[in-house]
C-alpha positions in Angstrom: 31.5 -20.1 -126.0 29.6 -22.8 -127.7 27.9 -25.6 -125.9 29.8 -28.8 -126.1 27.7 -31.9 -126.6 27.5 -33.8 -123.4 28.4 -37.4 -123.6 25.9 -39.5 -121.8 27.2 -41.5 -118.8 27.3 -45.2 -119.4 24.3 -46.9 -117.7 25.4 -48.9 -114.7 24.5 -52.5 -115.0 22.2 -53.4 -112.1 23.0 -56.6 -110.2 20.3 -59.0 -109.2 19.1 -58.8 -105.7 20.2 -62.3 -104.8 23.8 -61.4 -105.7 24.0 -59.2 -102.6 22.5 -61.8 -100.3 25.4 -64.1 -100.7 28.2 -61.5 -100.7 29.8 -62.9 -97.5 28.6 -66.4 -97.7 29.1 -69.4 -99.9 28.5 -69.5 -103.6 25.1 -69.3 -105.2 25.4 -72.8 -106.5 25.0 -74.2 -103.0 21.4 -73.0 -102.8 18.9 -75.4 -104.2 17.1 -74.1 -107.2 13.8 -74.7 -105.6 14.4 -72.1 -102.9 16.0 -69.2 -104.8 12.9 -67.2 -104.2 12.5 -64.8 -101.3 12.2 -66.7 -98.1 8.8 -66.9 -96.5 10.1 -66.0 -93.0 10.5 -62.4 -94.0 6.8 -61.6 -93.3 6.5 -58.8 -90.8 5.4 -59.7 -87.3 3.0 -57.3 -85.8 3.6 -56.1 -82.2 0.4 -57.5 -80.8 1.3 -61.0 -82.2 4.6 -61.3 -80.3 4.6 -63.8 -77.5 8.2 -63.9 -76.2 7.3 -66.7 -73.7 6.5 -69.0 -76.6 9.0 -68.5 -79.4 9.5 -70.9 -82.3 12.6 -72.9 -81.8 12.9 -74.7 -85.1 15.1 -72.6 -87.3 13.2 -73.8 -90.4 9.9 -72.4 -89.1 10.8 -69.3 -87.1 10.5 -65.7 -88.5 13.5 -63.6 -89.1 14.6 -61.2 -86.4 14.2 -58.3 -88.9 10.5 -59.1 -89.1 9.9 -58.1 -85.5 9.3 -54.5 -84.5 12.6 -52.8 -83.9 11.9 -52.0 -80.2 11.2 -55.7 -79.4 14.1 -57.3 -81.2 16.5 -57.3 -78.3 13.9 -58.9 -76.1 13.4 -61.7 -78.7 17.2 -62.1 -79.0 17.6 -62.5 -75.2 14.9 -65.2 -75.2 16.7 -67.1 -78.0 20.0 -66.7 -76.2 18.5 -68.1 -73.0 17.5 -71.3 -74.9 20.6 -71.5 -77.0 21.0 -73.1 -80.4 18.4 -75.6 -81.4 20.4 -78.8 -81.7 18.1 -81.9 -81.8 20.1 -85.1 -81.3 18.3 -87.7 -83.4 19.4 -91.3 -83.5 19.2 -91.3 -87.2 19.0 -88.1 -89.4 17.1 -88.3 -92.7 19.1 -88.8 -95.9 18.8 -87.1 -99.3 20.7 -87.3 -102.6 23.8 -85.0 -102.7 25.4 -85.5 -106.1 25.4 -89.2 -106.7 25.3 -90.4 -103.1 22.8 -90.3 -100.2 24.1 -88.2 -97.4 22.8 -87.0 -94.0 23.5 -84.5 -91.3 25.9 -85.6 -88.6 25.1 -84.9 -84.9 28.8 -84.8 -84.1 29.0 -81.5 -85.9 27.3 -79.8 -83.0 30.4 -80.5 -80.8 32.7 -78.9 -83.3 30.6 -76.0 -84.4 28.7 -74.8 -81.3 26.9 -72.1 -83.2 25.3 -74.7 -85.5 21.5 -75.4 -85.6 19.5 -78.1 -87.3 15.9 -78.0 -88.4 14.3 -81.4 -88.2 11.3 -80.0 -90.1 13.3 -79.1 -93.2 16.5 -81.2 -92.7 18.7 -78.1 -93.1 21.5 -76.4 -91.0 21.5 -72.8 -89.8 23.8 -70.4 -87.9 22.5 -69.3 -84.5 24.4 -66.0 -84.0 24.0 -64.9 -87.7 20.2 -65.4 -87.3 20.1 -63.3 -84.2 22.1 -60.3 -85.7 21.5 -60.7 -89.4 20.7 -57.5 -91.4 17.9 -56.8 -93.7 18.6 -57.6 -96.5 20.4 -60.7 -95.2 24.2 -61.1 -95.5 23.9 -64.9 -94.6 20.7 -66.0 -96.3 22.0 -69.5 -96.8 22.6 -70.0 -93.0 19.7 -67.8 -91.8 16.8 -68.0 -94.2 17.2 -70.8 -96.8 19.1 -73.3 -94.8 22.2 -75.4 -95.8 21.8 -79.0 -96.8 24.7 -79.8 -99.2 26.3 -82.3 -96.7 29.0 -83.4 -99.2 30.7 -80.0 -98.8 31.4 -80.5 -95.1 34.9 -81.4 -94.1 38.2 -80.8 -95.8 39.7 -77.5 -97.0 36.5 -76.4 -98.8 34.3 -77.0 -95.8 31.3 -74.7 -96.1 31.0 -74.4 -92.3 34.6 -73.1 -92.1 34.1 -70.8 -95.0 31.0 -69.4 -93.3 32.9 -68.7 -90.1 35.7 -67.0 -92.1 38.6 -65.1 -90.5 38.7 -62.6 -87.7 36.4 -59.7 -88.6 34.1 -61.7 -90.8 30.3 -61.1 -90.5 30.0 -64.4 -88.5 32.6 -63.2 -86.0 30.8 -59.9 -85.7 27.5 -61.7 -85.0 29.3 -63.8 -82.3 30.6 -60.6 -80.7 27.2 -59.0 -80.8 25.6 -62.0 -79.2 28.2 -62.1 -76.4 27.8 -58.4 -75.9 24.0 -58.7 -75.5 24.4 -61.7 -73.2 26.9 -60.1 -70.8 25.1 -57.0 -69.5 28.3 -55.8 -67.7 29.8 -55.0 -71.1 27.1 -52.6 -72.1 28.3 -49.1 -72.6 26.0 -47.5 -70.1 27.2 -49.9 -67.4 30.9 -49.3 -68.3 30.6 -45.5 -68.4 28.5 -45.2 -65.2 29.7 -48.0 -62.9 28.0 -48.3 -59.5 30.1 -49.0 -56.3 30.2 -52.6 -55.1 28.3 -51.7 -52.0 25.3 -50.4 -54.0 25.3 -53.5 -56.2 25.2 -55.7 -53.2 22.2 -53.7 -51.8 20.4 -54.1 -55.1 21.0 -57.8 -55.1 19.8 -58.2 -51.5 16.6 -56.2 -52.4 15.9 -58.4 -55.3 16.7 -61.6 -53.4 14.0 -60.7 -50.8 11.5 -60.4 -53.6 12.7 -63.7 -55.1 12.3 -65.6 -51.8 8.8 -64.0 -51.3 7.7 -65.1 -54.8 9.2 -68.6 -54.2 7.4 -69.0 -50.9 4.0 -67.8 -52.1 4.1 -69.8 -55.4 5.0 -73.0 -53.5 2.1 -72.5 -51.1 -0.4 -71.6 -54.0 -1.1 -68.2 -52.4 -2.0 -64.9 -54.1 0.8 -62.3 -54.8 -1.1 -59.1 -54.9 -3.6 -57.2 -52.7 -6.5 -54.9 -53.4 -4.6 -51.9 -52.0 -0.8 -51.9 -52.1 -0.3 -48.3 -51.1 1.9 -47.4 -48.1 -1.2 -46.4 -46.1 -2.9 -49.8 -46.6 -3.0 -52.3 -43.7 -2.8 -55.2 -46.1 -0.5 -54.4 -49.1 -0.6 -57.9 -50.7 1.3 -61.0 -49.8 4.5 -60.2 -51.6 5.0 -56.8 -50.0 3.9 -58.2 -46.6 6.4 -61.1 -46.8 9.2 -58.8 -47.8 8.3 -56.5 -44.9 8.4 -59.5 -42.5 11.9 -60.3 -43.9 12.9 -56.8 -43.1 11.6 -57.1 -39.5 13.8 -60.2 -39.0 16.9 -58.7 -40.6 17.9 -55.1 -40.3 20.1 -55.3 -43.5 17.1 -56.3 -45.5 15.0 -53.5 -43.9 17.5 -50.9 -44.9 17.2 -51.6 -48.7 13.6 -52.7 -49.2 10.2 -51.1 -49.7 10.2 -47.5 -48.4 14.0 -47.5 -48.2 14.5 -48.7 -51.8 15.0 -46.4 -54.8 11.7 -45.5 -56.5 13.0 -46.9 -59.8 14.2 -50.3 -58.3 11.9 -51.5 -55.6 11.4 -54.9 -57.3 7.9 -55.4 -56.0 5.8 -54.4 -59.0 3.5 -57.0 -60.5 5.6 -57.1 -63.7 8.7 -57.9 -61.8 6.9 -60.6 -59.7 5.8 -62.3 -62.9 9.3 -62.1 -64.4 10.8 -63.7 -61.4 8.1 -66.4 -61.3 8.7 -67.1 -65.0 12.5 -67.5 -64.4 11.8 -70.0 -61.6 9.3 -72.0 -63.7 11.6 -72.1 -66.7 14.5 -73.2 -64.6 12.3 -76.0 -63.3 11.4 -77.1 -66.8 15.1 -77.0 -67.9 16.0 -79.0 -64.9 13.4 -81.6 -65.8 14.8 -81.6 -69.4 18.2 -82.3 -68.0 16.8 -85.2 -66.0 15.3 -86.7 -69.1 18.6 -86.2 -71.0 18.7 -88.6 -73.9 16.4 -91.2 -72.3 13.1 -92.3 -73.7 10.0 -90.8 -72.2 6.3 -91.2 -72.0 3.5 -88.6 -72.2 0.6 -88.4 -69.8 -2.0 -85.9 -70.9 -5.5 -85.0 -69.7 -7.8 -81.9 -69.9 -10.0 -80.1 -67.5 -11.9 -76.8 -67.2 -10.5 -74.2 -64.9 -12.4 -71.6 -62.8 -12.9 -69.3 -65.9 -14.3 -72.2 -67.9 -11.2 -72.5 -70.1 -10.0 -75.9 -71.3 -6.6 -76.6 -69.8 -4.3 -79.5 -70.9 -1.8 -80.8 -68.4 1.4 -82.4 -69.8 3.3 -84.9 -67.6 6.6 -86.5 -68.5 7.3 -90.1 -67.3 10.8 -91.4 -67.6 13.5 -93.4 -65.9 16.3 -91.2 -64.5 20.0 -92.0 -64.5 19.7 -93.7 -61.1 17.0 -96.2 -62.2 14.0 -94.5 -60.6 10.7 -93.8 -62.4 9.9 -90.1 -62.4 6.6 -88.5 -63.3 7.2 -84.7 -63.6 4.7 -82.0 -64.2 6.0 -80.2 -67.3 3.4 -77.7 -68.5 -0.2 -76.8 -68.7 -1.5 -75.3 -71.9 -4.9 -73.7 -72.8 -6.6 -75.2 -75.8 -9.5 -73.8 -77.8 -11.0 -77.3 -78.4 -10.2 -80.9 -77.5 -9.9 -82.4 -80.9 -6.9 -84.6 -81.4 -5.2 -82.3 -84.0 -5.3 -79.3 -81.7 -4.0 -81.2 -78.7 -1.1 -82.7 -80.8 -0.2 -79.2 -82.2 0.0 -77.8 -78.6 2.0 -80.7 -77.3 4.4 -80.5 -80.3 5.0 -76.8 -79.6 5.9 -77.6 -76.0 8.2 -80.5 -76.9 10.0 -78.4 -79.6 10.5 -75.5 -77.2 12.5 -77.7 -74.8 14.2 -79.8 -77.5 12.3 -83.0 -76.7 12.1 -85.2 -79.8 8.9 -87.1 -80.6 11.1 -90.0 -81.9 12.1 -90.6 -78.3 8.5 -91.1 -77.2 8.0 -94.6 -75.9 4.5 -94.5 -74.3 1.2 -92.6 -74.2 -1.1 -92.5 -71.2 -4.6 -91.0 -71.6 -8.1 -91.8 -70.5 -10.6 -93.7 -72.7 -12.2 -90.7 -74.5 -12.5 -91.1 -78.3 -10.3 -88.0 -79.1 -7.5 -89.7 -77.1 -7.7 -93.4 -77.8 -9.2 -93.3 -81.4 -7.4 -95.8 -83.6 -7.5 -93.6 -86.7 -7.8 -90.0 -85.7 -7.2 -90.1 -81.9 -4.2 -88.4 -80.3 -2.5 -91.7 -79.7 -2.8 -92.5 -83.5 -1.4 -89.2 -84.5 1.7 -89.7 -82.4 2.1 -93.3 -83.6 2.3 -92.0 -87.2 5.5 -90.1 -86.2 6.8 -92.6 -83.8 5.6 -96.2 -84.1 7.0 -97.2 -80.7 4.9 -94.7 -78.7 2.5 -97.4 -77.4 -0.8 -96.3 -75.9 -1.9 -97.6 -72.5 -5.4 -96.8 -71.3 -5.2 -95.5 -67.7 -5.5 -98.4 -65.3 -7.2 -96.3 -62.6 -9.8 -95.1 -65.2 -10.3 -98.7 -66.3 -10.9 -99.8 -62.7 -13.4 -97.0 -62.3 -15.3 -98.1 -65.4 -15.3 -101.7 -64.3 -16.6 -101.0 -60.8 -19.3 -98.6 -62.1 -20.5 -101.1 -64.6 -20.6 -103.8 -61.9 -22.7 -101.6 -59.6 -25.2 -100.9 -62.3 -25.6 -104.5 -63.5 -26.7 -105.8 -60.1 -30.2 -104.3 -59.3 -29.9 -104.7 -55.5 -26.5 -102.9 -55.5 -27.9 -100.0 -57.6 -30.8 -99.7 -55.3 -28.5 -99.7 -52.3 -26.5 -96.8 -53.5 -29.7 -94.8 -54.2 -30.8 -95.4 -50.6 -27.3 -94.6 -49.3 -27.3 -91.2 -51.1 -30.8 -90.5 -49.8 -29.8 -91.2 -46.2 -26.7 -89.1 -46.3 -28.6 -86.2 -47.9 -31.2 -86.2 -45.2 -28.7 -86.1 -42.4 -26.0 -84.0 -44.0 -28.3 -81.2 -45.5 -28.6 -79.4 -42.1 -25.8 -77.9 -40.0 -28.0 -78.6 -36.9 -28.2 -82.3 -37.8 -24.5 -82.6 -38.5 -23.8 -81.0 -35.1 -26.2 -83.4 -33.4 -24.5 -86.3 -35.2 -21.1 -85.2 -33.8 -22.5 -84.8 -30.3 -24.0 -88.3 -30.3 -20.8 -89.7 -31.7 -18.7 -88.1 -29.0 -20.9 -89.6 -26.2 -20.7 -93.1 -27.8 -16.9 -92.9 -28.0 -16.7 -91.9 -24.3 -19.0 -94.8 -23.4 -17.0 -97.3 -25.5 -13.7 -96.2 -24.1 -15.1 -96.6 -20.6 -16.3 -100.1 -21.4 -12.9 -101.0 -22.8 -14.3 -101.5 -26.3 -12.0 -98.9 -27.9 -8.3 -98.3 -27.4 -6.9 -94.9 -26.8 -3.9 -93.3 -28.5 -2.7 -90.3 -30.4 -5.0 -89.6 -33.3 -7.4 -92.4 -32.4 -11.2 -92.2 -32.0 -11.5 -88.9 -33.9 -15.0 -87.8 -34.9 -16.0 -87.9 -38.6 -18.9 -87.0 -40.8 -21.0 -88.8 -43.3 -19.3 -88.6 -46.7 -21.2 -88.1 -50.0 -20.3 -90.5 -52.7 -18.7 -88.9 -55.8 -19.8 -89.7 -59.3 -16.4 -90.2 -60.8 -14.4 -91.3 -57.7 -15.1 -94.9 -56.8 -13.0 -94.7 -53.7 -15.3 -92.0 -52.4 -18.1 -94.5 -52.4 -16.0 -96.9 -50.3 -15.3 -94.2 -47.7 -18.9 -93.2 -47.7 -19.8 -96.8 -46.7 -17.0 -96.9 -44.1 -18.1 -93.7 -42.4 -21.8 -94.9 -42.4 -20.8 -98.1 -40.7 -18.8 -96.2 -38.1 -21.7 -93.8 -37.5 -24.5 -96.3 -37.9 -25.9 -95.9 -34.3 -25.4 -92.1 -34.4 -27.2 -91.8 -37.7 -30.1 -93.9 -36.5 -30.4 -91.7 -33.4 -30.5 -88.5 -35.5 -33.1 -89.9 -37.8 -35.2 -91.0 -34.8 -35.1 -87.5 -33.3 -36.1 -86.1 -36.7 -39.1 -88.4 -36.8 -40.2 -87.4 -33.3 -39.4 -83.7 -33.4 -39.4 -82.7 -37.0 -40.8 -79.2 -37.8 -43.2 -80.4 -40.5 -44.5 -83.5 -42.2 -42.0 -83.3 -45.0 -39.0 -83.5 -42.7 -40.6 -86.3 -40.6 -41.5 -88.2 -43.8 -38.0 -88.0 -45.2 -36.5 -89.1 -41.9 -39.0 -92.0 -41.6 -38.1 -93.3 -45.1 -34.4 -93.0 -44.5 -34.7 -94.8 -41.1 -36.6 -97.7 -42.6 -34.1 -98.0 -45.4 -31.2 -97.8 -42.9 -32.6 -100.5 -40.7 -33.7 -102.9 -43.4 -31.8 -106.2 -43.6 -31.3 -105.9 -47.4 -29.5 -102.5 -46.8 -27.3 -103.9 -44.0 -26.4 -107.0 -46.1 -25.3 -104.9 -49.0 -23.5 -102.4 -46.7 -21.3 -105.1 -45.3 -20.9 -106.9 -48.6 -19.7 -103.8 -50.5 -17.5 -102.9 -47.5 -15.8 -106.2 -48.0 -15.5 -106.3 -51.8 -14.7 -102.6 -52.2 -12.1 -102.8 -49.5 -10.2 -105.2 -51.8 -10.6 -103.1 -54.9 -9.8 -99.9 -53.0 -6.3 -101.3 -52.2 -5.8 -101.7 -56.0 -7.2 -98.2 -56.7 -4.7 -96.6 -54.2 -1.8 -98.6 -55.6 -2.5 -97.6 -59.2 -2.3 -94.0 -58.3 1.3 -94.2 -57.1 3.7 -92.1 -59.3 6.4 -94.7 -59.4 4.1 -97.6 -60.3 5.3 -100.0 -63.0 3.2 -101.7 -65.7 4.2 -105.2 -64.7 3.6 -104.5 -61.0 0.2 -103.0 -61.9 -0.8 -106.1 -63.8 0.3 -108.3 -60.8 -1.9 -106.1 -58.5 -4.8 -106.6 -60.8 -4.2 -110.4 -60.8 -4.0 -110.5 -57.0 -7.2 -108.5 -56.7 -9.0 -111.0 -58.9 -7.6 -113.8 -56.8 -8.8 -112.3 -53.6 -12.3 -111.7 -55.0 -12.4 -115.3 -56.3 -11.2 -116.6 -52.9 -14.0 -114.6 -51.1 -16.6 -116.1 -53.4 -15.5 -119.7 -52.9 -14.5 -119.7 -49.2 -15.8 -116.4 -47.7 -19.5 -117.0 -47.3 -19.5 -118.6 -43.9 -17.5 -115.9 -42.2 -19.3 -113.1 -44.0 -22.7 -114.5 -43.1 -21.6 -114.7 -39.4 -20.5 -111.0 -39.5 -23.9 -110.0 -41.0 -25.8 -111.8 -38.2 -23.5 -110.3 -35.6 -24.0 -106.8 -36.9 -27.8 -107.2 -36.9 -27.7 -108.5 -33.3 -25.5 -105.6 -32.2 -27.9 -103.0 -33.7 -31.2 -104.8 -33.0 -32.1 -105.3 -36.7 -34.6 -107.9 -37.5 -33.1 -110.7 -39.6 -35.3 -113.1 -41.6 -35.5 -116.9 -41.1 -32.9 -118.0 -43.5 -34.2 -121.6 -43.7 -37.6 -120.3 -44.8 -38.7 -120.2 -48.5 -37.8 -117.1 -50.4 -40.9 -115.4 -51.8 -40.5 -113.2 -54.9 -42.6 -110.2 -55.7 -45.6 -109.7 -53.5 -45.4 -113.2 -52.1 -48.3 -114.7 -54.1 -47.8 -118.3 -55.1 -48.4 -117.5 -58.8 -45.3 -115.3 -58.8 -43.0 -118.0 -57.4 -40.8 -119.6 -60.0 -38.1 -121.3 -57.9 -38.3 -123.0 -54.6 -35.2 -121.7 -52.8 -34.4 -120.7 -49.2 -33.7 -117.1 -48.1 -30.1 -118.1 -47.3 -29.7 -119.4 -50.9 -31.2 -116.2 -52.3 -28.7 -113.9 -50.4 -25.8 -116.2 -51.1 -26.4 -116.9 -54.8 -28.5 -113.9 -56.1 -26.6 -111.2 -54.2 -23.3 -112.4 -52.7 -22.1 -114.5 -55.6 -23.7 -112.1 -58.2 -21.9 -109.0 -56.9 -18.5 -110.7 -56.9 -19.1 -112.4 -60.3 -20.0 -109.1 -61.9 -16.9 -107.4 -60.5 -14.7 -110.3 -61.7 -16.4 -110.2 -65.1 -15.8 -106.5 -65.5 -12.2 -106.7 -64.3 -11.5 -109.6 -66.7 -13.0 -107.5 -69.5 -11.2 -104.3 -68.7 -7.9 -105.9 -67.7 -7.6 -108.7 -70.2 -3.9 -109.5 -70.4 -4.4 -111.7 -73.4 -5.4 -108.7 -75.5 -2.1 -106.9 -74.8 0.9 -109.0 -76.1 3.2 -106.2 -75.0 2.3 -106.7 -71.4 2.5 -110.5 -71.6 6.1 -110.4 -73.1 7.1 -107.7 -70.6 6.2 -109.9 -67.7 9.1 -112.2 -68.7 11.4 -109.5 -67.1 9.5 -109.7 -63.8 12.2 -110.2 -61.0 9.8 -111.6 -58.4 10.4 -115.0 -56.8 14.0 -115.1 -58.1 13.1 -114.4 -61.7 10.5 -117.3 -61.9 8.9 -115.7 -65.0 12.3 -115.2 -66.7 12.0 -116.4 -70.3 14.7 -115.6 -72.9 12.5 -116.4 -75.9 9.8 -114.0 -74.7 12.2 -111.2 -74.0 13.8 -111.6 -77.4 10.3 -111.6 -79.0 9.5 -108.4 -77.0 12.6 -106.6 -78.4 12.1 -107.9 -81.9 8.4 -107.0 -82.2 8.0 -103.9 -80.1 11.5 -102.3 -79.7 13.5 -103.2 -82.9 14.8 -99.6 -83.1 16.2 -99.6 -79.6 17.5 -103.2 -79.6 18.6 -103.8 -83.2 21.0 -106.8 -82.5 19.0 -109.7 -81.1 22.0 -112.0 -81.1 23.8 -109.7 -78.6 20.7 -109.5 -76.5 20.3 -113.3 -76.4 24.0 -113.6 -75.4 23.5 -111.2 -72.6 20.3 -112.9 -71.4 22.0 -116.3 -71.3 24.9 -114.9 -69.3 22.5 -113.1 -67.0 20.4 -116.2 -66.5 23.5 -118.1 -65.5 24.8 -115.4 -63.1 21.7 -113.9 -61.3 21.4 -116.9 -59.1 25.0 -116.4 -57.9 24.9 -112.7 -57.6 23.5 -111.7 -54.2 22.6 -108.2 -55.4 19.9 -109.7 -57.7 18.3 -111.8 -55.0 14.9 -111.0 -53.4 14.0 -108.3 -56.0 10.3 -107.4 -56.3 10.0 -104.7 -58.9 11.6 -103.7 -62.2 12.7 -100.5 -60.5 14.8 -102.4 -58.0 16.3 -104.5 -60.9 17.2 -101.3 -62.8 18.8 -99.7 -59.8 20.9 -102.8 -59.3 22.0 -102.6 -62.9 23.1 -99.0 -62.3 24.8 -99.6 -58.9 26.7 -102.7 -60.0 27.5 -101.4 -63.5 27.0 -104.8 -65.0 27.8 -105.4 -68.7 24.1 -106.2 -69.5 23.4 -102.9 -71.2 20.8 -104.2 -73.6 18.9 -105.9 -70.8 19.0 -102.7 -68.8 17.8 -100.7 -71.8 14.9 -103.1 -72.3 14.0 -102.8 -68.6 14.0 -99.0 -68.8 11.7 -99.1 -71.8 9.2 -101.3 -70.0 9.3 -99.1 -66.9 8.6 -96.1 -69.1 5.2 -97.5 -70.1 2.4 -95.6 -68.3 0.1 -97.0 -65.6 -2.4 -94.3 -64.8 -3.0 -90.6 -65.3 -3.3 -89.9 -61.6 -0.5 -87.3 -61.8 -2.5 -85.2 -64.2 -5.5 -85.4 -61.8 -3.2 -84.1 -59.0 -2.1 -81.3 -61.3 -5.8 -80.3 -61.8 -6.3 -80.4 -58.0 -3.4 -77.9 -57.7 -5.0 -75.8 -60.5 -8.2 -75.5 -58.4 -6.2 -74.2 -55.5 -4.3 -71.7 -57.6 -7.0 -70.4 -60.0 -9.9 -70.1 -57.7 -13.0 -67.9 -57.6 -11.0 -64.9 -56.4 -8.2 -65.4 -58.9 -10.2 -66.4 -62.0 -8.7 -63.8 -64.4 -5.0 -64.7 -64.4 -3.3 -65.3 -67.7 -2.5 -68.7 -69.0 1.3 -68.2 -68.8 1.0 -67.0 -65.2 -1.1 -70.1 -64.3 1.4 -72.4 -66.0 4.3 -70.9 -64.1 2.4 -71.0 -60.7 1.5 -74.6 -61.2 5.0 -75.6 -62.2 6.6 -74.0 -59.1 3.8 -75.3 -56.8 3.8 -78.9 -58.0 7.6 -79.4 -58.5 8.6 -77.9 -55.1 11.4 -80.4 -54.8 13.2 -78.9 -57.7 12.3 -75.3 -56.8 14.1 -75.6 -53.5 17.4 -76.4 -55.3 17.4 -73.2 -57.4 20.0 -70.7 -56.2 18.7 -67.2 -55.7 22.0 -65.7 -57.1 21.6 -67.6 -60.4 18.0 -66.2 -60.6 19.4 -62.7 -60.1 21.9 -63.1 -62.8 19.3 -64.4 -65.3 17.0 -61.6 -64.3 19.7 -59.0 -64.9 20.5 -60.5 -68.3 16.9 -60.8 -69.5 16.3 -57.0 -70.0 17.6 -53.5 -69.5 17.8 -52.9 -65.8 18.3 -49.4 -64.3 20.0 -50.6 -61.2 23.2 -52.6 -61.6 23.2 -56.1 -60.2 26.6 -57.3 -61.3 
């Protein structure tokens, strides 16, 4: 048998790799030639780089599911399913040339194709379920990796969206089924093959509900969750376990299924479970805030502060007008930043806004302090946001401006500066010893009893309580005011304590300090400044408190500034006689020697060669101190709150409803819309028509009489459902403008309660969740425990069935 020559097999023609990618999708011609290379999102993600709590929402920037470690992919998918498709609703999508025409994405497609996603970064469309369950190599690269942007092929018989969906059994339908299967845990094969009886499921839910309520309670009260020893033998097993145990003592049904009576693999009290529950509560709060914002325009309030571990934390507050016409300032997030440069802050804020589908183009205000990284005209944070949204107007915090004005006024008047130095010295001498503080309280109690017996004080609930001297803070001007108020209230008691220190001090240093403080306290110059600053700071303190209100409006704030200036001016012109009488009365009541006010005022050491002016002592105190202090405060207020430098505020005042719309001016309102809000009010003719109708009708409509604020006006628009939609829109935009960053300061006060010396090592996500639940308690109370249980069950593989 001879060997037959073997015919070689024909060589199989190899297909290009890209020909497999589009096997079940649209034709290759739909992919732009500039993106035919391998997509960049296929880079492998290392396990230690995964942060499931902060996933990238934008489909144009997120990594492919196949790039994650295989054991973590379901967890990533669940997180994406929780957020849903990324569907930014822009007022105007960008255009690009398709064929011979400019075309753009249509937001109405979201309603028809619920799986559709849009990347505002790349101006391309993607498929949400195919992204979640795509294979490697991809079967849907056009809708998962590259992105689709051939808008002319949408609609009609050859619609690419319809071709992508295909018929029953198509890869898209399979991805939809996989997504629904992962979302609904009850359909998992292990739950179907090994179902648990309904009684056991109810016990599991009750056990988890007890932990949820414990976490909710402790987070709202800013209390710690864990203890040093949580073993069964410990007398203090941590707050969560102890609260669950107290629930069990109040309810036998809870006691039967919790703690020692719970299965070892489903006690629901581990630190990991506690953090998962807290994260669900915090995310539900943020989603609720996002629902409140809706499609309305919003404002950003941002500030930074160091926490207990010396990490820089940035608080993000959203200010907006809700559907009922009320101004809301909601704490939204706190983010740790490596530095405070404007680019870093903007990047972190952008990540938070993108995660919750908040569009920067809807930003209509920025409220920060006056730091250069915030207010810089070229590279500051406000300038970076203005580049993306030119209508996000920056307003320097009014409360911060007031603080700067009053601090500057105090430093410019030498007598006032010296007064605060002596005030600090007196308080330090008395307040530095617990013995002296106790003596001060005892003397005060005796004085109160004597004054009540003499009929000088009235009695009542909460009246005549003892107080202490208060140190003046460096950054809180109101603390200086309360320091002055308390010293005036405790003037006699403080004098008595200093006299006892002079007579009975242990050493010469103590007696010397007390002698110097006593001389300063009982000097006429000190008393004069004490009463004067109590008068002037009482006026500015009312403004300070009003500016810190959450629902404060920009126009009302400017009115408060104007009224404060008017009160100070009135005090300067007509208040000297009454003030001088009060000073003399105070000196007589406390046996303080007052000078002869008709005598000549002697400067320096009193030598004739040093005297330049021949003025009386009364003239000196009135002109050189009384008038000077008020003049410097008015000068600083005019400089820091100069309405003429902010045209936006001037034009906005034309909407002020006070005094039956006395400031109402159609031309100014139209100028406001044309110059500052042309994107929101594009048709000025319609606006002018509505303004003319409104001007004619508001005097006849009883609902619009006696209104004092823009908020009241907006609420009347909502309640009466008037046809003045453009006017209402303009009112809402002005109300959105920020007034102060006091809400961020309150957030940092909460941070100090939560992250304290004993809890200084908590993670940033844990801190953010705790602050969200603690600050937004009003929303947390509306969250149903059963919905939390369902989300908890769907967020991972649970051994015990909960549904």
